[in-house]
Short mmCIF file of the C-alpha atoms (twelve columns), coordinates in Angstrom:
data_MODEL
# 
_entry.id   MODEL 
# 
loop_
_atom_site.group_PDB 
_atom_site.id 
_atom_site.type_symbol 
_atom_site.label_atom_id 
_atom_site.label_alt_id 
_atom_site.label_comp_id 
_atom_site.label_asym_id 
_atom_site.label_seq_id 
_atom_site.Cartn_x 
_atom_site.Cartn_y 
_atom_site.Cartn_z 
_atom_site.pdbx_PDB_model_num 
ATOM 1   C CA . GLU A 1   19.621 -245.862 -138.585 1 
ATOM 2   C CA . CYS A 2   18.405 -242.959 -136.422 1 
ATOM 3   C CA . SER A 3   14.806 -244.178 -136.205 1 
ATOM 4   C CA . ASP A 4   16.034 -247.265 -134.306 1 
ATOM 5   C CA . PHE A 5   16.690 -245.000 -131.285 1 
ATOM 6   C CA . THR A 6   13.110 -243.654 -131.073 1 
ATOM 7   C CA . ASN A 7   11.607 -244.099 -127.576 1 
ATOM 8   C CA . THR A 8   15.086 -244.504 -126.050 1 
ATOM 9   C CA . SER A 9   17.117 -241.647 -124.547 1 
ATOM 10  C CA . CYS A 10  18.474 -238.421 -126.021 1 
ATOM 11  C CA . GLU A 11  22.075 -239.431 -125.252 1 
ATOM 12  C CA . GLN A 12  21.784 -242.710 -127.156 1 
ATOM 13  C CA . CYS A 13  20.210 -240.975 -130.138 1 
ATOM 14  C CA . LEU A 14  22.811 -238.221 -130.346 1 
ATOM 15  C CA . GLU A 15  25.741 -240.638 -130.266 1 
ATOM 16  C CA . ASN A 16  25.268 -240.650 -134.030 1 
ATOM 17  C CA . VAL A 17  26.102 -237.150 -135.345 1 
ATOM 18  C CA . SER A 18  23.598 -237.366 -138.195 1 
ATOM 19  C CA . CYS A 19  20.650 -237.816 -135.798 1 
ATOM 20  C CA . LEU A 20  18.277 -235.227 -134.310 1 
ATOM 21  C CA . TRP A 21  16.367 -235.840 -131.060 1 
ATOM 22  C CA . CYS A 22  12.891 -234.420 -130.552 1 
ATOM 23  C CA . PHE A 23  11.450 -234.476 -127.048 1 
ATOM 24  C CA . VAL A 24  7.924  -234.363 -128.515 1 
ATOM 25  C CA . GLY A 25  7.121  -238.060 -128.907 1 
ATOM 26  C CA . LYS A 26  10.692 -239.025 -127.907 1 
ATOM 27  C CA . ARG A 27  11.619 -239.367 -131.543 1 
ATOM 28  C CA . CYS A 28  15.077 -239.861 -132.984 1 
ATOM 29  C CA . MET A 29  15.255 -238.910 -136.658 1 
ATOM 30  C CA . LYS A 30  17.813 -238.267 -139.326 1 
ATOM 31  C CA . TYR A 31  18.889 -234.591 -139.347 1 
ATOM 32  C CA . PRO A 32  17.223 -232.827 -142.299 1 
ATOM 33  C CA . VAL A 33  20.353 -231.774 -144.175 1 
ATOM 34  C CA . GLU A 34  18.478 -230.173 -147.079 1 
ATOM 35  C CA . SER A 35  17.390 -227.395 -144.725 1 
ATOM 36  C CA . ILE A 36  19.909 -225.919 -142.312 1 
ATOM 37  C CA . VAL A 37  17.306 -225.463 -139.573 1 
ATOM 38  C CA . PRO A 38  14.768 -228.260 -139.074 1 
ATOM 39  C CA . HIS A 39  11.202 -227.266 -139.963 1 
ATOM 40  C CA . ASN A 40  8.775  -226.572 -137.147 1 
ATOM 41  C CA . SER A 41  6.517  -229.297 -138.552 1 
ATOM 42  C CA . THR A 42  9.295  -231.854 -138.062 1 
ATOM 43  C CA . CYS A 43  10.030 -230.813 -134.485 1 
ATOM 44  C CA . PRO A 44  9.618  -227.468 -132.635 1 
ATOM 45  C CA . LEU A 45  12.982 -225.731 -132.191 1 
ATOM 46  C CA . ARG A 46  12.591 -225.599 -128.401 1 
ATOM 47  C CA . GLN A 47  12.176 -229.367 -128.296 1 
ATOM 48  C CA . ALA A 48  14.864 -230.271 -130.860 1 
ATOM 49  C CA . ARG A 49  18.354 -231.330 -129.780 1 
ATOM 50  C CA . TRP A 50  21.401 -231.873 -131.925 1 
ATOM 51  C CA . GLY A 51  24.946 -232.555 -130.815 1 
ATOM 52  C CA . VAL A 52  24.235 -232.388 -127.054 1 
ATOM 53  C CA . CYS A 53  21.049 -232.968 -125.100 1 
ATOM 54  C CA . TRP A 54  21.311 -229.998 -122.766 1 
ATOM 55  C CA . VAL A 55  21.160 -227.288 -125.503 1 
ATOM 56  C CA . ASN A 56  17.967 -226.815 -127.482 1 
ATOM 57  C CA . PHE A 57  18.165 -225.875 -131.145 1 
ATOM 58  C CA . GLU A 58  16.706 -222.413 -130.597 1 
ATOM 59  C CA . PHE A 59  19.467 -221.491 -128.138 1 
ATOM 60  C CA . LEU A 60  22.061 -223.036 -130.441 1 
ATOM 61  C CA . ILE A 61  20.953 -220.799 -133.333 1 
ATOM 62  C CA . ILE A 62  20.984 -217.678 -131.138 1 
ATOM 63  C CA . ALA A 63  24.399 -218.518 -129.671 1 
ATOM 64  C CA . MET A 64  25.898 -219.197 -133.112 1 
ATOM 65  C CA . SER A 65  24.486 -215.889 -134.411 1 
ATOM 66  C CA . VAL A 66  25.973 -213.931 -131.499 1 
ATOM 67  C CA . VAL A 67  29.378 -215.592 -131.865 1 
ATOM 68  C CA . GLY A 68  29.313 -215.000 -135.629 1 
ATOM 69  C CA . GLY A 69  28.404 -211.343 -135.065 1 
ATOM 70  C CA . LEU A 70  31.188 -210.904 -132.528 1 
ATOM 71  C CA . ILE A 71  33.673 -212.296 -135.023 1 
ATOM 72  C CA . LEU A 72  32.272 -210.361 -137.983 1 
ATOM 73  C CA . LEU A 73  31.986 -206.943 -136.286 1 
ATOM 74  C CA . PRO A 74  35.713 -206.424 -135.546 1 
ATOM 75  C CA . LEU A 75  36.565 -207.759 -138.987 1 
ATOM 76  C CA . VAL A 76  34.277 -205.211 -140.678 1 
ATOM 77  C CA . CYS A 77  35.578 -202.404 -138.427 1 
ATOM 78  C CA . CYS A 78  39.173 -203.335 -139.282 1 
ATOM 79  C CA . CYS A 79  38.417 -203.378 -143.019 1 
ATOM 80  C CA . CYS A 80  36.681 -199.990 -142.830 1 
ATOM 81  C CA . TYR A 81  39.596 -198.507 -140.879 1 
ATOM 82  C CA . CYS A 82  42.145 -199.822 -143.378 1 
ATOM 83  C CA . CYS A 83  40.094 -198.655 -146.377 1 
ATOM 84  C CA . CYS A 84  39.624 -195.180 -144.895 1 
ATOM 85  C CA . LYS A 85  43.318 -194.953 -144.148 1 
ATOM 86  C CA . LYS A 86  44.094 -195.712 -147.805 1 
ATOM 87  C CA . LYS A 87  41.192 -193.500 -149.022 1 
ATOM 88  C CA . VAL A 88  39.661 -196.451 -150.909 1 
ATOM 89  C CA . CYS A 89  36.124 -196.518 -149.549 1 
ATOM 90  C CA . CYS A 90  33.539 -194.074 -150.914 1 
ATOM 91  C CA . CYS A 91  32.549 -192.667 -147.517 1 
ATOM 92  C CA . CYS A 92  36.179 -191.787 -146.801 1 
ATOM 93  C CA . LYS A 93  36.697 -190.093 -150.163 1 
ATOM 94  C CA . LYS A 94  34.051 -187.555 -149.217 1 
ATOM 95  C CA . LYS A 95  35.867 -186.750 -145.994 1 
ATOM 96  C CA . PHE A 96  39.210 -186.227 -147.696 1 
ATOM 97  C CA . HIS A 97  37.764 -184.608 -150.833 1 
ATOM 98  C CA . GLY A 98  37.693 -181.171 -149.221 1 
ATOM 99  C CA . ARG A 99  41.240 -181.606 -148.002 1 
ATOM 100 C CA . ASP A 100 42.416 -182.434 -151.540 1 
ATOM 101 C CA . GLU A 101 40.792 -179.267 -152.904 1 
ATOM 102 C CA . GLU A 102 42.430 -177.252 -150.143 1 
ATOM 103 C CA . ASP A 103 45.831 -178.767 -150.969 1 
ATOM 104 C CA . VAL A 104 45.400 -177.860 -154.641 1 
ATOM 105 C CA . ARG A 105 44.362 -174.302 -153.721 1 
ATOM 106 C CA . LEU A 106 47.366 -173.875 -151.401 1 
ATOM 107 C CA . ALA A 107 49.750 -175.213 -154.044 1 
ATOM 108 C CA . LYS A 108 48.331 -172.761 -156.598 1 
ATOM 109 C CA . GLN A 109 48.775 -169.846 -154.165 1 
ATOM 110 C CA . HIS A 110 52.352 -170.949 -153.482 1 
ATOM 111 C CA . GLU A 111 53.126 -171.004 -157.211 1 
ATOM 112 C CA . GLU A 112 51.615 -167.519 -157.641 1 
ATOM 113 C CA . ARG A 113 53.731 -166.164 -154.786 1 
ATOM 114 C CA . MET A 114 56.883 -167.725 -156.261 1 
ATOM 115 C CA . GLN A 115 56.091 -166.147 -159.659 1 
ATOM 116 C CA . GLN A 116 55.552 -162.722 -158.044 1 
ATOM 117 C CA . ARG A 117 58.843 -163.075 -156.150 1 
ATOM 118 C CA . LYS A 118 60.701 -163.858 -159.382 1 
ATOM 119 C CA . GLU A 119 59.133 -160.855 -161.097 1 
ATOM 120 C CA . ARG A 120 60.110 -158.566 -158.200 1 
ATOM 121 C CA . ARG A 121 63.702 -159.873 -158.260 1 
ATOM 122 C CA . ALA A 122 63.916 -159.344 -162.025 1 
ATOM 123 C CA . GLY A 123 62.558 -155.794 -161.611 1 
ATOM 124 C CA . LYS A 124 65.056 -154.985 -158.863 1 
ATOM 125 C CA . LYS A 125 67.923 -156.428 -160.896 1 
ATOM 126 C CA . ALA A 126 66.944 -154.287 -163.881 1 
ATOM 127 C CA . GLN A 127 66.739 -151.221 -161.625 1 
ATOM 128 C CA . TYR A 128 70.171 -151.940 -160.099 1 
ATOM 129 C CA . ASP A 129 71.665 -152.500 -163.563 1 
ATOM 130 C CA . GLU A 130 70.363 -149.107 -164.693 1 
ATOM 131 C CA . ILE A 131 71.909 -147.422 -161.645 1 
ATOM 132 C CA . ARG A 132 75.225 -149.182 -162.298 1 
ATOM 133 C CA . LYS A 133 75.052 -148.133 -165.958 1 
ATOM 134 C CA . LYS A 134 74.353 -144.512 -164.969 1 
ATOM 135 C CA . TYR A 135 77.428 -144.380 -162.765 1 
ATOM 136 C CA . GLY A 136 79.546 -146.508 -165.094 1 
ATOM 137 C CA . LEU A 137 79.783 -149.444 -162.750 1 
ATOM 138 C CA . ILE A 138 78.647 -152.089 -165.239 1 
ATOM 139 C CA . GLN A 139 81.423 -154.471 -166.084 1 
ATOM 140 C CA . ASP A 140 82.093 -155.528 -169.609 1 
ATOM 141 C CA . SER A 141 80.459 -158.880 -170.117 1 
ATOM 142 C CA . ASP A 142 83.304 -159.929 -172.466 1 
ATOM 143 C CA . HIS A 143 85.944 -159.154 -169.835 1 
ATOM 144 C CA . PRO A 144 84.392 -159.393 -166.382 1 
ATOM 145 C CA . TYR A 145 87.816 -159.086 -164.715 1 
ATOM 146 C CA . SER A 146 89.053 -156.058 -166.656 1 
ATOM 147 C CA . ARG A 147 90.484 -153.129 -164.787 1 
ATOM 148 C CA . PHE A 148 88.041 -150.413 -163.801 1 
ATOM 149 C CA . GLU A 149 88.983 -147.040 -165.257 1 
ATOM 150 C CA . ASN A 150 87.619 -143.690 -164.150 1 
ATOM 151 C CA . GLU A 151 86.656 -141.249 -166.821 1 
# 
């Protein structure tokens, strides 16, 4: 029982992991598990000790928060980087949205140029065929290898 160690020393009280030492009144009490942080009415945080006697509860909370933040920050940064690389996150879609529109516009222009090139080639071929027809140079499509005869 933790209360048996009241008015003894902090070290003796904290040998039991479920105990909390309060320097105010040199009390040893059971750690209030229903609340993560002991209430100020139970024992002020600066005077409360848990686990080791040389670290007060206030410092322990601050240290745990800093360590948790240092672990969480790179994890969040890594997730954001990976999401942006895969264009999953909403903030990254906005960045790449303009690029997607530009890609679509460039593809459309490319298709238009290809269509114009085909039309020009067809026009030139028709023009060349007319010139060949005028001078009798068109080969018979039934016999492409027939002998050419002058008229």
